[in-house]
PyMOL Python script that loads the backbone (N, CA, C, O; Angstrom):
from pymol import cmd

cmd.read_pdbstr("""\
ATOM      1  N   MET A   1     181.656  98.410 219.921  1.00  0.00           N
ATOM      2  CA  MET A   1     182.336  99.686 219.712  1.00  0.00           C
ATOM      3  C   MET A   1     182.614  99.869 218.229  1.00  0.00           C
ATOM      4  O   MET A   1     182.980  98.906 217.556  1.00  0.00           O
ATOM      5  N   SER A   2     182.454 101.051 217.711  1.00  0.00           N
ATOM      6  CA  SER A   2     182.632 101.350 216.301  1.00  0.00           C
ATOM      7  C   SER A   2     184.097 101.538 215.965  1.00  0.00           C
ATOM      8  O   SER A   2     184.888 101.968 216.804  1.00  0.00           O
ATOM      9  N   ASP A   3     184.457 101.208 214.712  1.00  0.00           N
ATOM     10  CA  ASP A   3     185.816 101.445 214.238  1.00  0.00           C
ATOM     11  C   ASP A   3     185.989 102.854 213.706  1.00  0.00           C
ATOM     12  O   ASP A   3     187.105 103.258 213.381  1.00  0.00           O
ATOM     13  N   SER A   4     184.889 103.617 213.610  1.00  0.00           N
ATOM     14  CA  SER A   4     184.998 104.955 213.063  1.00  0.00           C
ATOM     15  C   SER A   4     185.594 105.896 214.100  1.00  0.00           C
ATOM     16  O   SER A   4     185.371 105.729 215.299  1.00  0.00           O
ATOM     17  N   PRO A   5     186.356 106.890 213.633  1.00  0.00           N
ATOM     18  CA  PRO A   5     186.982 107.841 214.551  1.00  0.00           C
ATOM     19  C   PRO A   5     185.953 108.728 215.220  1.00  0.00           C
ATOM     20  O   PRO A   5     184.851 108.918 214.705  1.00  0.00           O
ATOM     21  N   ALA A   6     186.313 109.264 216.357  1.00  0.00           N
ATOM     22  CA  ALA A   6     185.424 110.176 217.074  1.00  0.00           C
ATOM     23  C   ALA A   6     185.047 111.325 216.159  1.00  0.00           C
ATOM     24  O   ALA A   6     185.901 111.883 215.469  1.00  0.00           O
ATOM     25  N   GLY A   7     183.786 111.675 216.153  1.00  0.00           N
ATOM     26  CA  GLY A   7     183.335 112.794 215.347  1.00  0.00           C
ATOM     27  C   GLY A   7     182.940 112.433 213.933  1.00  0.00           C
ATOM     28  O   GLY A   7     182.441 113.291 213.205  1.00  0.00           O
ATOM     29  N   SER A   8     183.145 111.193 213.515  1.00  0.00           N
ATOM     30  CA  SER A   8     182.773 110.798 212.175  1.00  0.00           C
ATOM     31  C   SER A   8     181.258 110.674 212.097  1.00  0.00           C
ATOM     32  O   SER A   8     180.619 110.239 213.054  1.00  0.00           O
ATOM     33  N   CYS A   9     180.687 111.052 210.970  1.00  0.00           N
ATOM     34  CA  CYS A   9     179.243 111.017 210.801  1.00  0.00           C
ATOM     35  C   CYS A   9     178.743 109.697 210.261  1.00  0.00           C
ATOM     36  O   CYS A   9     177.535 109.468 210.202  1.00  0.00           O
ATOM     37  N   CYS A  10     179.636 108.843 209.876  1.00  0.00           N
ATOM     38  CA  CYS A  10     179.202 107.588 209.278  1.00  0.00           C
ATOM     39  C   CYS A  10     180.109 106.452 209.739  1.00  0.00           C
ATOM     40  O   CYS A  10     181.046 106.659 210.510  1.00  0.00           O
ATOM     41  N   SER A  11     179.819 105.280 209.264  1.00  0.00           N
ATOM     42  CA  SER A  11     180.561 104.107 209.721  1.00  0.00           C
ATOM     43  C   SER A  11     181.883 103.908 208.999  1.00  0.00           C
ATOM     44  O   SER A  11     182.564 102.907 209.224  1.00  0.00           O
ATOM     45  N   VAL A  12     182.254 104.843 208.138  1.00  0.00           N
ATOM     46  CA  VAL A  12     183.558 104.771 207.480  1.00  0.00           C
ATOM     47  C   VAL A  12     184.434 105.876 208.034  1.00  0.00           C
ATOM     48  O   VAL A  12     183.918 106.906 208.470  1.00  0.00           O
ATOM     49  N   PRO A  13     185.750 105.691 208.029  1.00  0.00           N
ATOM     50  CA  PRO A  13     186.630 106.758 208.519  1.00  0.00           C
ATOM     51  C   PRO A  13     186.357 108.061 207.777  1.00  0.00           C
ATOM     52  O   PRO A  13     185.929 108.037 206.623  1.00  0.00           O
ATOM     53  N   SER A  14     186.599 109.198 208.427  1.00  0.00           N
ATOM     54  CA  SER A  14     186.269 110.489 207.846  1.00  0.00           C
ATOM     55  C   SER A  14     187.009 110.766 206.548  1.00  0.00           C
ATOM     56  O   SER A  14     186.573 111.611 205.766  1.00  0.00           O
ATOM     57  N   HIS A  15     188.125 110.073 206.296  1.00  0.00           N
ATOM     58  CA  HIS A  15     188.839 110.279 205.043  1.00  0.00           C
ATOM     59  C   HIS A  15     188.289 109.401 203.933  1.00  0.00           C
ATOM     60  O   HIS A  15     188.791 109.444 202.810  1.00  0.00           O
ATOM     61  N   GLY A  16     187.263 108.603 204.225  1.00  0.00           N
ATOM     62  CA  GLY A  16     186.570 107.838 203.212  1.00  0.00           C
ATOM     63  C   GLY A  16     187.416 106.797 202.505  1.00  0.00           C
ATOM     64  O   GLY A  16     187.076 106.384 201.397  1.00  0.00           O
ATOM     65  N   GLY A  17     188.502 106.366 203.112  1.00  0.00           N
ATOM     66  CA  GLY A  17     189.331 105.350 202.508  1.00  0.00           C
ATOM     67  C   GLY A  17     190.224 105.873 201.401  1.00  0.00           C
ATOM     68  O   GLY A  17     190.778 105.083 200.637  1.00  0.00           O
ATOM     69  N   VAL A  18     190.375 107.168 201.296  1.00  0.00           N
ATOM     70  CA  VAL A  18     191.206 107.767 200.266  1.00  0.00           C
ATOM     71  C   VAL A  18     192.669 107.567 200.625  1.00  0.00           C
ATOM     72  O   VAL A  18     193.041 107.665 201.794  1.00  0.00           O
ATOM     73  N   ALA A  19     193.498 107.288 199.629  1.00  0.00           N
ATOM     74  CA  ALA A  19     194.928 107.105 199.847  1.00  0.00           C
ATOM     75  C   ALA A  19     195.538 108.334 200.506  1.00  0.00           C
ATOM     76  O   ALA A  19     195.002 109.437 200.394  1.00  0.00           O
ATOM     77  N   ALA A  20     196.639 108.144 201.180  1.00  0.00           N
ATOM     78  CA  ALA A  20     197.275 109.211 201.963  1.00  0.00           C
ATOM     79  C   ALA A  20     197.479 110.491 201.164  1.00  0.00           C
ATOM     80  O   ALA A  20     197.310 111.579 201.713  1.00  0.00           O
ATOM     81  N   GLU A  21     197.841 110.397 199.876  1.00  0.00           N
ATOM     82  CA  GLU A  21     198.100 111.614 199.110  1.00  0.00           C
ATOM     83  C   GLU A  21     196.843 112.439 198.876  1.00  0.00           C
ATOM     84  O   GLU A  21     196.947 113.621 198.547  1.00  0.00           O
ATOM     85  N   GLY A  22     195.656 111.856 199.033  1.00  0.00           N
ATOM     86  CA  GLY A  22     194.422 112.596 198.833  1.00  0.00           C
ATOM     87  C   GLY A  22     193.684 112.919 200.111  1.00  0.00           C
ATOM     88  O   GLY A  22     192.600 113.502 200.066  1.00  0.00           O
ATOM     89  N   ARG A  23     194.245 112.552 201.253  1.00  0.00           N
ATOM     90  CA  ARG A  23     193.531 112.735 202.511  1.00  0.00           C
ATOM     91  C   ARG A  23     193.539 114.183 202.960  1.00  0.00           C
ATOM     92  O   ARG A  23     194.592 114.810 203.078  1.00  0.00           O
ATOM     93  N   ALA A  24     192.348 114.702 203.208  1.00  0.00           N
ATOM     94  CA  ALA A  24     192.201 116.089 203.651  1.00  0.00           C
ATOM     95  C   ALA A  24     192.859 116.306 205.000  1.00  0.00           C
ATOM     96  O   ALA A  24     193.383 117.390 205.260  1.00  0.00           O
ATOM     97  N   ASP A  25     192.844 115.290 205.874  1.00  0.00           N
ATOM     98  CA  ASP A  25     193.379 115.488 207.211  1.00  0.00           C
ATOM     99  C   ASP A  25     194.906 115.557 207.223  1.00  0.00           C
ATOM    100  O   ASP A  25     195.504 115.844 208.260  1.00  0.00           O
ATOM    101  N   LEU A  26     195.539 115.297 206.078  1.00  0.00           N
ATOM    102  CA  LEU A  26     196.994 115.409 206.006  1.00  0.00           C
ATOM    103  C   LEU A  26     197.425 116.716 205.350  1.00  0.00           C
ATOM    104  O   LEU A  26     198.620 116.993 205.243  1.00  0.00           O
ATOM    105  N   LEU A  27     196.459 117.520 204.910  1.00  0.00           N
ATOM    106  CA  LEU A  27     196.752 118.781 204.252  1.00  0.00           C
ATOM    107  C   LEU A  27     196.371 119.941 205.152  1.00  0.00           C
ATOM    108  O   LEU A  27     195.479 119.822 205.992  1.00  0.00           O
ATOM    109  N   ALA A  28     197.049 121.058 204.974  1.00  0.00           N
ATOM    110  CA  ALA A  28     196.711 122.256 205.736  1.00  0.00           C
ATOM    111  C   ALA A  28     195.302 122.702 205.354  1.00  0.00           C
ATOM    112  O   ALA A  28     194.994 122.786 204.165  1.00  0.00           O
ATOM    113  N   PRO A  29     194.436 122.990 206.331  1.00  0.00           N
ATOM    114  CA  PRO A  29     193.067 123.392 206.023  1.00  0.00           C
ATOM    115  C   PRO A  29     192.972 124.615 205.127  1.00  0.00           C
ATOM    116  O   PRO A  29     191.959 124.797 204.451  1.00  0.00           O
ATOM    117  N   SER A  30     193.992 125.454 205.101  1.00  0.00           N
ATOM    118  CA  SER A  30     193.949 126.652 204.273  1.00  0.00           C
ATOM    119  C   SER A  30     194.498 126.411 202.874  1.00  0.00           C
ATOM    120  O   SER A  30     194.573 127.344 202.074  1.00  0.00           O
ATOM    121  N   ALA A  31     194.886 125.168 202.563  1.00  0.00           N
ATOM    122  CA  ALA A  31     195.455 124.854 201.258  1.00  0.00           C
ATOM    123  C   ALA A  31     194.438 125.139 200.162  1.00  0.00           C
ATOM    124  O   ALA A  31     193.239 124.935 200.348  1.00  0.00           O
ATOM    125  N   GLU A  32     194.919 125.608 199.031  1.00  0.00           N
ATOM    126  CA  GLU A  32     194.056 125.858 197.887  1.00  0.00           C
ATOM    127  C   GLU A  32     193.377 124.553 197.468  1.00  0.00           C
ATOM    128  O   GLU A  32     193.985 123.486 197.551  1.00  0.00           O
ATOM    129  N   GLY A  33     192.141 124.631 197.027  1.00  0.00           N
ATOM    130  CA  GLY A  33     191.419 123.440 196.629  1.00  0.00           C
ATOM    131  C   GLY A  33     190.765 122.711 197.786  1.00  0.00           C
ATOM    132  O   GLY A  33     190.389 121.546 197.663  1.00  0.00           O
ATOM    133  N   MET A  34     190.631 123.399 198.910  1.00  0.00           N
ATOM    134  CA  MET A  34     190.033 122.817 200.104  1.00  0.00           C
ATOM    135  C   MET A  34     188.732 123.539 200.433  1.00  0.00           C
ATOM    136  O   MET A  34     188.527 124.692 200.052  1.00  0.00           O
ATOM    137  N   THR A  35     187.874 122.846 201.135  1.00  0.00           N
ATOM    138  CA  THR A  35     186.660 123.427 201.696  1.00  0.00           C
ATOM    139  C   THR A  35     186.371 122.676 202.989  1.00  0.00           C
ATOM    140  O   THR A  35     187.186 121.858 203.415  1.00  0.00           O
ATOM    141  N   THR A  36     185.258 122.927 203.606  1.00  0.00           N
ATOM    142  CA  THR A  36     184.873 122.166 204.789  1.00  0.00           C
ATOM    143  C   THR A  36     183.523 121.504 204.546  1.00  0.00           C
ATOM    144  O   THR A  36     182.696 122.009 203.787  1.00  0.00           O
ATOM    145  N   CYS A  37     183.318 120.391 205.189  1.00  0.00           N
ATOM    146  CA  CYS A  37     182.084 119.632 205.066  1.00  0.00           C
ATOM    147  C   CYS A  37     180.956 120.384 205.774  1.00  0.00           C
ATOM    148  O   CYS A  37     181.120 120.773 206.930  1.00  0.00           O
ATOM    149  N   PRO A  38     179.819 120.598 205.113  1.00  0.00           N
ATOM    150  CA  PRO A  38     178.723 121.303 205.774  1.00  0.00           C
ATOM    151  C   PRO A  38     178.026 120.461 206.848  1.00  0.00           C
ATOM    152  O   PRO A  38     177.397 121.011 207.753  1.00  0.00           O
ATOM    153  N   VAL A  39     178.133 119.142 206.754  1.00  0.00           N
ATOM    154  CA  VAL A  39     177.473 118.265 207.720  1.00  0.00           C
ATOM    155  C   VAL A  39     178.340 118.100 208.960  1.00  0.00           C
ATOM    156  O   VAL A  39     177.855 118.253 210.081  1.00  0.00           O
ATOM    157  N   MET A  40     179.600 117.794 208.771  1.00  0.00           N
ATOM    158  CA  MET A  40     180.561 117.674 209.871  1.00  0.00           C
ATOM    159  C   MET A  40     181.358 118.971 209.903  1.00  0.00           C
ATOM    160  O   MET A  40     182.520 119.009 209.498  1.00  0.00           O
ATOM    161  N   ALA A  41     180.732 120.012 210.382  1.00  0.00           N
ATOM    162  CA  ALA A  41     181.288 121.363 210.362  1.00  0.00           C
ATOM    163  C   ALA A  41     182.743 121.394 210.798  1.00  0.00           C
ATOM    164  O   ALA A  41     183.121 120.841 211.830  1.00  0.00           O
ATOM    165  N   GLY A  42     183.543 122.057 209.981  1.00  0.00           N
ATOM    166  CA  GLY A  42     184.958 122.220 210.284  1.00  0.00           C
ATOM    167  C   GLY A  42     185.846 121.108 209.756  1.00  0.00           C
ATOM    168  O   GLY A  42     187.070 121.238 209.780  1.00  0.00           O
ATOM    169  N   THR A  43     185.256 120.009 209.278  1.00  0.00           N
ATOM    170  CA  THR A  43     186.062 118.911 208.751  1.00  0.00           C
ATOM    171  C   THR A  43     186.553 119.293 207.361  1.00  0.00           C
ATOM    172  O   THR A  43     185.743 119.567 206.476  1.00  0.00           O
ATOM    173  N   PRO A  44     187.882 119.314 207.152  1.00  0.00           N
ATOM    174  CA  PRO A  44     188.415 119.710 205.853  1.00  0.00           C
ATOM    175  C   PRO A  44     188.111 118.677 204.774  1.00  0.00           C
ATOM    176  O   PRO A  44     188.086 117.472 205.026  1.00  0.00           O
ATOM    177  N   VAL A  45     187.881 119.183 203.563  1.00  0.00           N
ATOM    178  CA  VAL A  45     187.586 118.339 202.409  1.00  0.00           C
ATOM    179  C   VAL A  45     188.439 118.809 201.237  1.00  0.00           C
ATOM    180  O   VAL A  45     188.485 120.002 200.938  1.00  0.00           O
ATOM    181  N   VAL A  46     189.114 117.874 200.573  1.00  0.00           N
ATOM    182  CA  VAL A  46     189.836 118.175 199.341  1.00  0.00           C
ATOM    183  C   VAL A  46     188.795 118.138 198.223  1.00  0.00           C
ATOM    184  O   VAL A  46     188.218 117.087 197.944  1.00  0.00           O
ATOM    185  N   ILE A  47     188.560 119.264 197.598  1.00  0.00           N
ATOM    186  CA  ILE A  47     187.496 119.374 196.606  1.00  0.00           C
ATOM    187  C   ILE A  47     187.662 118.361 195.478  1.00  0.00           C
ATOM    188  O   ILE A  47     186.696 117.687 195.118  1.00  0.00           O
ATOM    189  N   ALA A  48     188.847 118.238 194.919  1.00  0.00           N
ATOM    190  CA  ALA A  48     189.070 117.317 193.800  1.00  0.00           C
ATOM    191  C   ALA A  48     188.795 115.873 194.208  1.00  0.00           C
ATOM    192  O   ALA A  48     188.244 115.104 193.421  1.00  0.00           O
ATOM    193  N   THR A  49     189.167 115.505 195.413  1.00  0.00           N
ATOM    194  CA  THR A  49     188.939 114.141 195.902  1.00  0.00           C
ATOM    195  C   THR A  49     187.450 113.895 196.089  1.00  0.00           C
ATOM    196  O   THR A  49     186.943 112.837 195.717  1.00  0.00           O
ATOM    197  N   ALA A  50     186.745 114.864 196.664  1.00  0.00           N
ATOM    198  CA  ALA A  50     185.304 114.731 196.858  1.00  0.00           C
ATOM    199  C   ALA A  50     184.585 114.644 195.513  1.00  0.00           C
ATOM    200  O   ALA A  50     183.660 113.847 195.353  1.00  0.00           O
ATOM    201  N   GLU A  51     185.003 115.453 194.554  1.00  0.00           N
ATOM    202  CA  GLU A  51     184.392 115.422 193.218  1.00  0.00           C
ATOM    203  C   GLU A  51     184.590 114.040 192.591  1.00  0.00           C
ATOM    204  O   GLU A  51     183.642 113.457 192.063  1.00  0.00           O
ATOM    205  N   ALA A  52     185.809 113.518 192.645  1.00  0.00           N
ATOM    206  CA  ALA A  52     186.113 112.222 192.039  1.00  0.00           C
ATOM    207  C   ALA A  52     185.318 111.084 192.680  1.00  0.00           C
ATOM    208  O   ALA A  52     184.975 110.107 192.015  1.00  0.00           O
ATOM    209  N   ALA A  53     185.033 111.217 193.964  1.00  0.00           N
ATOM    210  CA  ALA A  53     184.311 110.176 194.701  1.00  0.00           C
ATOM    211  C   ALA A  53     182.794 110.393 194.694  1.00  0.00           C
ATOM    212  O   ALA A  53     182.049 109.572 195.228  1.00  0.00           O
ATOM    213  N   GLY A  54     182.339 111.490 194.096  1.00  0.00           N
ATOM    214  CA  GLY A  54     180.907 111.784 194.072  1.00  0.00           C
ATOM    215  C   GLY A  54     180.373 112.254 195.407  1.00  0.00           C
ATOM    216  O   GLY A  54     179.177 112.142 195.676  1.00  0.00           O
ATOM    217  N   LEU A  55     181.255 112.783 196.248  1.00  0.00           N
ATOM    218  CA  LEU A  55     180.855 113.245 197.580  1.00  0.00           C
ATOM    219  C   LEU A  55     180.497 114.730 197.539  1.00  0.00           C
ATOM    220  O   LEU A  55     181.179 115.564 198.135  1.00  0.00           O
ATOM    221  N   TYR A  56     179.418 115.044 196.825  1.00  0.00           N
ATOM    222  CA  TYR A  56     178.964 116.432 196.723  1.00  0.00           C
ATOM    223  C   TYR A  56     177.494 116.453 196.345  1.00  0.00           C
ATOM    224  O   TYR A  56     176.941 115.465 195.861  1.00  0.00           O
ATOM    225  N   ARG A  57     176.878 117.597 196.576  1.00  0.00           N
ATOM    226  CA  ARG A  57     175.506 117.845 196.154  1.00  0.00           C
ATOM    227  C   ARG A  57     175.438 119.293 195.679  1.00  0.00           C
ATOM    228  O   ARG A  57     176.145 120.161 196.190  1.00  0.00           O
ATOM    229  N   ASP A  58     174.579 119.537 194.694  1.00  0.00           N
ATOM    230  CA  ASP A  58     174.279 120.891 194.254  1.00  0.00           C
ATOM    231  C   ASP A  58     172.940 121.282 194.876  1.00  0.00           C
ATOM    232  O   ASP A  58     171.969 120.528 194.811  1.00  0.00           O
ATOM    233  N   TYR A  59     172.903 122.452 195.472  1.00  0.00           N
ATOM    234  CA  TYR A  59     171.696 122.924 196.141  1.00  0.00           C
ATOM    235  C   TYR A  59     171.582 124.428 195.974  1.00  0.00           C
ATOM    236  O   TYR A  59     172.484 125.169 196.363  1.00  0.00           O
ATOM    237  N   GLU A  60     170.481 124.879 195.400  1.00  0.00           N
ATOM    238  CA  GLU A  60     170.198 126.300 195.196  1.00  0.00           C
ATOM    239  C   GLU A  60     171.375 127.052 194.581  1.00  0.00           C
ATOM    240  O   GLU A  60     171.744 128.134 195.037  1.00  0.00           O
ATOM    241  N   GLY A  61     171.957 126.458 193.537  1.00  0.00           N
ATOM    242  CA  GLY A  61     173.018 127.117 192.786  1.00  0.00           C
ATOM    243  C   GLY A  61     174.417 127.018 193.363  1.00  0.00           C
ATOM    244  O   GLY A  61     175.352 127.601 192.814  1.00  0.00           O
ATOM    245  N   SER A  62     174.580 126.298 194.449  1.00  0.00           N
ATOM    246  CA  SER A  62     175.907 126.125 195.053  1.00  0.00           C
ATOM    247  C   SER A  62     176.238 124.641 195.163  1.00  0.00           C
ATOM    248  O   SER A  62     175.338 123.811 195.283  1.00  0.00           O
ATOM    249  N   ARG A  63     177.509 124.310 195.125  1.00  0.00           N
ATOM    250  CA  ARG A  63     177.956 122.931 195.289  1.00  0.00           C
ATOM    251  C   ARG A  63     178.548 122.774 196.688  1.00  0.00           C
ATOM    252  O   ARG A  63     179.344 123.596 197.141  1.00  0.00           O
ATOM    253  N   TYR A  64     178.141 121.703 197.356  1.00  0.00           N
ATOM    254  CA  TYR A  64     178.605 121.390 198.707  1.00  0.00           C
ATOM    255  C   TYR A  64     179.343 120.053 198.660  1.00  0.00           C
ATOM    256  O   TYR A  64     178.841 119.077 198.104  1.00  0.00           O
ATOM    257  N   HIS A  65     180.537 120.020 199.249  1.00  0.00           N
ATOM    258  CA  HIS A  65     181.391 118.828 199.252  1.00  0.00           C
ATOM    259  C   HIS A  65     181.411 118.207 200.639  1.00  0.00           C
ATOM    260  O   HIS A  65     181.358 118.907 201.649  1.00  0.00           O
ATOM    261  N   PHE A  66     181.489 116.867 200.672  1.00  0.00           N
ATOM    262  CA  PHE A  66     181.399 116.136 201.931  1.00  0.00           C
ATOM    263  C   PHE A  66     182.672 115.374 202.244  1.00  0.00           C
ATOM    264  O   PHE A  66     183.447 115.021 201.356  1.00  0.00           O
ATOM    265  N   CYS A  67     182.866 115.129 203.539  1.00  0.00           N
ATOM    266  CA  CYS A  67     184.057 114.422 204.016  1.00  0.00           C
ATOM    267  C   CYS A  67     183.930 112.912 203.893  1.00  0.00           C
ATOM    268  O   CYS A  67     184.943 112.214 203.835  1.00  0.00           O
ATOM    269  N   CYS A  68     182.692 112.387 203.852  1.00  0.00           N
ATOM    270  CA  CYS A  68     182.509 110.938 203.774  1.00  0.00           C
ATOM    271  C   CYS A  68     181.158 110.612 203.156  1.00  0.00           C
ATOM    272  O   CYS A  68     180.321 111.495 202.969  1.00  0.00           O
ATOM    273  N   ALA A  69     180.957 109.360 202.845  1.00  0.00           N
ATOM    274  CA  ALA A  69     179.735 108.916 202.178  1.00  0.00           C
ATOM    275  C   ALA A  69     178.480 109.116 203.034  1.00  0.00           C
ATOM    276  O   ALA A  69     177.389 109.250 202.482  1.00  0.00           O
ATOM    277  N   GLY A  70     178.600 109.139 204.335  1.00  0.00           N
ATOM    278  CA  GLY A  70     177.446 109.313 205.203  1.00  0.00           C
ATOM    279  C   GLY A  70     176.884 110.720 205.212  1.00  0.00           C
ATOM    280  O   GLY A  70     175.736 110.922 205.608  1.00  0.00           O
ATOM    281  N   CYS A  71     177.663 111.689 204.788  1.00  0.00           N
ATOM    282  CA  CYS A  71     177.204 113.079 204.838  1.00  0.00           C
ATOM    283  C   CYS A  71     176.210 113.425 203.739  1.00  0.00           C
ATOM    284  O   CYS A  71     175.343 114.274 203.948  1.00  0.00           O
ATOM    285  N   GLY A  72     176.311 112.795 202.581  1.00  0.00           N
ATOM    286  CA  GLY A  72     175.386 113.073 201.486  1.00  0.00           C
ATOM    287  C   GLY A  72     173.944 112.810 201.871  1.00  0.00           C
ATOM    288  O   GLY A  72     173.102 113.693 201.705  1.00  0.00           O
ATOM    289  N   PRO A  73     173.625 111.618 202.383  1.00  0.00           N
ATOM    290  CA  PRO A  73     172.248 111.344 202.791  1.00  0.00           C
ATOM    291  C   PRO A  73     171.755 112.258 203.922  1.00  0.00           C
ATOM    292  O   PRO A  73     170.584 112.636 203.943  1.00  0.00           O
ATOM    293  N   ALA A  74     172.626 112.606 204.843  1.00  0.00           N
ATOM    294  CA  ALA A  74     172.237 113.523 205.919  1.00  0.00           C
ATOM    295  C   ALA A  74     171.885 114.889 205.324  1.00  0.00           C
ATOM    296  O   ALA A  74     170.892 115.505 205.713  1.00  0.00           O
ATOM    297  N   PHE A  75     172.697 115.350 204.388  1.00  0.00           N
ATOM    298  CA  PHE A  75     172.446 116.616 203.701  1.00  0.00           C
ATOM    299  C   PHE A  75     171.125 116.553 202.932  1.00  0.00           C
ATOM    300  O   PHE A  75     170.321 117.483 202.994  1.00  0.00           O
ATOM    301  N   ASP A  76     170.907 115.456 202.210  1.00  0.00           N
ATOM    302  CA  ASP A  76     169.684 115.288 201.416  1.00  0.00           C
ATOM    303  C   ASP A  76     168.431 115.359 202.289  1.00  0.00           C
ATOM    304  O   ASP A  76     167.402 115.875 201.851  1.00  0.00           O
ATOM    305  N   ALA A  77     168.506 114.854 203.502  1.00  0.00           N
ATOM    306  CA  ALA A  77     167.354 114.830 204.397  1.00  0.00           C
ATOM    307  C   ALA A  77     166.919 116.232 204.818  1.00  0.00           C
ATOM    308  O   ALA A  77     165.733 116.460 205.060  1.00  0.00           O
ATOM    309  N   ASP A  78     167.864 117.179 204.911  1.00  0.00           N
ATOM    310  CA  ASP A  78     167.519 118.537 205.354  1.00  0.00           C
ATOM    311  C   ASP A  78     168.597 119.514 204.886  1.00  0.00           C
ATOM    312  O   ASP A  78     169.343 120.043 205.710  1.00  0.00           O
ATOM    313  N   PRO A  79     168.693 119.763 203.570  1.00  0.00           N
ATOM    314  CA  PRO A  79     169.753 120.644 203.071  1.00  0.00           C
ATOM    315  C   PRO A  79     169.732 122.051 203.681  1.00  0.00           C
ATOM    316  O   PRO A  79     170.786 122.651 203.886  1.00  0.00           O
ATOM    317  N   ALA A  80     168.549 122.572 203.966  1.00  0.00           N
ATOM    318  CA  ALA A  80     168.465 123.924 204.537  1.00  0.00           C
ATOM    319  C   ALA A  80     169.171 123.998 205.888  1.00  0.00           C
ATOM    320  O   ALA A  80     169.734 125.034 206.242  1.00  0.00           O
ATOM    321  N   LYS A  81     169.141 122.913 206.630  1.00  0.00           N
ATOM    322  CA  LYS A  81     169.810 122.869 207.944  1.00  0.00           C
ATOM    323  C   LYS A  81     171.305 123.092 207.800  1.00  0.00           C
ATOM    324  O   LYS A  81     171.926 123.738 208.643  1.00  0.00           O
ATOM    325  N   TYR A  82     171.883 122.555 206.727  1.00  0.00           N
ATOM    326  CA  TYR A  82     173.329 122.623 206.541  1.00  0.00           C
ATOM    327  C   TYR A  82     173.787 123.799 205.695  1.00  0.00           C
ATOM    328  O   TYR A  82     174.987 124.049 205.586  1.00  0.00           O
ATOM    329  N   THR A  83     172.853 124.522 205.096  1.00  0.00           N
ATOM    330  CA  THR A  83     173.225 125.656 204.249  1.00  0.00           C
ATOM    331  C   THR A  83     172.787 126.984 204.818  1.00  0.00           C
ATOM    332  O   THR A  83     173.080 128.029 204.236  1.00  0.00           O
ATOM    333  N   ALA A  84     172.092 126.972 205.942  1.00  0.00           N
ATOM    334  CA  ALA A  84     171.629 128.211 206.574  1.00  0.00           C
ATOM    335  C   ALA A  84     172.836 129.068 206.958  1.00  0.00           C
ATOM    336  O   ALA A  84     173.847 128.562 207.445  1.00  0.00           O
ATOM    337  N   ALA A  85     172.709 130.363 206.730  1.00  0.00           N
ATOM    338  CA  ALA A  85     173.786 131.307 207.098  1.00  0.00           C
ATOM    339  C   ALA A  85     173.981 131.271 208.606  1.00  0.00           C
ATOM    340  O   ALA A  85     173.024 131.250 209.381  1.00  0.00           O
ATOM    341  N   ALA A  86     175.229 131.263 208.991  1.00  0.00           N
ATOM    342  CA  ALA A  86     175.558 131.214 210.418  1.00  0.00           C
ATOM    343  C   ALA A  86     175.374 132.552 211.074  1.00  0.00           C
ATOM    344  O   ALA A  86     175.607 132.688 212.275  1.00  0.00           O
TER     345      ALA A  86
END
""", "prot")
cmd.dss("prot")
cmd.show_as("cartoon", "prot")
cmd.util.cbc("prot")
cmd.orient("prot")
């Protein structure tokens, strides 16, 4: 059985080991400086924390931030899948 929480895309917790003060799951999703992970749709991401940890990719002129280290490689494999308009 995995130690990762339900819904996590990788083998690390969705907060990526970030200290409590930087954890997206402890902040209101509508808080300024927040976005959502394109791979784990709806998962809140603190932009500054993702930037500091290198959890982002630039694609076709836009920057996408991720909730954990496993999302970057998934995004790289098929960025169009995660950036297609809903």
